[in-house]
N, C-alpha and C positions, 0 to 999 in steps of 0.2 A: 581614448575607452572605448572597447567593441560593446557597447550594452545591446543589445533586443539586438544586433546585426546576426541575421542567424546564416546568410547566404555564402554559401562557400565556395572561393574566389580562384581554387580550383591552382596558383599558383602563377595567376595569369592579368592581365591587361584587363580592365572594361573591354574594349574592341577587340581585342583578340578571346577571349569568353568567348562575350555573342556574335561575334564570328562560326564559334567555334562547333556551343550549339546545334547555332544553327542550319552547318552543316550536317554536325550532327542527328540533328530533325530531320531531312530531306532525306536521310540516308534509308531512319530509321523508319520513313510514309513510302520509302521505293518500296524497301527490302524486310520491312515489317519482324524486323530481327536483325541487333547490329552485336559484335566483339567489344567489351571492351574495357573500361577501371570501373572497380564498383564507384565510387567520389564520382569522375563525370557519370556513369549512367543512374546513381541518386538525382541528381544536378539535368541531366535529359528529363527524368522524370518530373519534377518541377516543373520545367520551361512547356514541356511539351503536352499535357495531360491537359494545360485552358487552355491552349488553341481546338487539340480534339474537340472540347466543351463548344467555345466558336465556331467550331464547323457545325457539330449536327441538325441534323432541319429540323431541329423544334427550335429553333433555334433561330432560321432564317427561312421566321414566315411571309416577312412581306420582304419584296425586294430591297428595298432600302438594308432591314437591316445583313438581308443577304448582301450587299454591296461592305455595309461595311465593317462585318466582320470578315469578307475576304478582301479588304484592303488591310486591317488591322493582322491578321496572318503573315498577308503577305510583308507588314516589314519589320514583321522578326522572322520571317522564315529566306524572304530573300529570292525564290522558287518558283517562281508561274507551275512548272508542270509538278512542284509539288502541294501545292495549294491548289491546284486541279485535282490531284490525287484523294489528296485531306478530307475532300469538300464532297467526293464524291464513292470514291469504294468504300471508304475509310469510315467515311461519315456515318454512309447507309449502313454499314457492317456493328456501328458499336452505337446505333440508333437507340438501343430501349435499355443501353445499359448504363447504370446512374453515375459511375463515375469509375476511378481504375481501372482505367484502359490499358497501361503498359505492364509486367511483370518483367521482375529481377530473380535470374537465376543465377547462385556463383556458382562460379568455375572450378576455384583454385586460384593458383599462382602461376602465373608468368612466368618464363622459366629465365630470361636472359635477363631483370632485377626483382623478379618477386614477388611481384605489384601483384597486389588482389583484383583476379579478373574476374569480369559478369556479363554476363549473356540478359539483355532487355530486350523484347518485345510486346509488339499489341496484342493482345489479352486472345481476343477474337478472332481472329488468323495460326491460332498455332489448331489444326485438326489432330492433336496427339490427346492434349486436354479436353478437347471438346465432343472427341466424339467418344469418350467417357461416360460424361455425363449424362447422355437421354440414354446410354444400354443400358443405366443402371436400374434395376428393378426396384421398387422398395420393397423392405425387407416387414415378414409379421411374428410379431413375437413369438419365440416357442417358449416352453417349459422347458428345467433342464435338467428335469427328472427323468427326459428321455421319454420310455413308451408309457409310462403310467394313461394316460389314456386311449390309446392304443386297446391295451388289456379291457376296459369298460365300454370299448365301443363293441369290443366282440364279443361281448361277453352276451348286453343280449338277445342280437342277433343269432346267435346259438339257442337262446331259450328259443326264439318265436321260431328256429326250426322241430325244439321238441315239440310246441305244441300243437301245431301243426301235422304232427307222424300219431301224435294221439287219440285224434278226430279223427 
């Protein structure tokens, strides 16, 4: 029985699955977004997010912790260039984010075998979504009645002018 076993095996042996996730993680760190199937994207999200958390600078205050975290991440990724990129560029950008470093966007079905495809990307490296957030102003609440406030505001101004002309 498989009670309590939530991990998606992706139809592969353990060694093949670990190697595939390590390669996909390195590609995600290098290119900041990759296209894959939905199942692999969800498995990659579970694989890469704890590694990004280990790379954040707040977790590497001392030399011992930093060295240990680098070695733990390297044992999972097995690529020193990806580890260097993760601990420098990626960790710097996601430093203030409390989690949720990746985003999965479904793309539709693949032509050859009709598999569900998705794009997984690092959230802080997408300029299209991040550009909209600061540019948006906080909107004020407006009345649904429309021009009633303008009419009331205009009436006292007209009375003031009438008072001035009488004197």
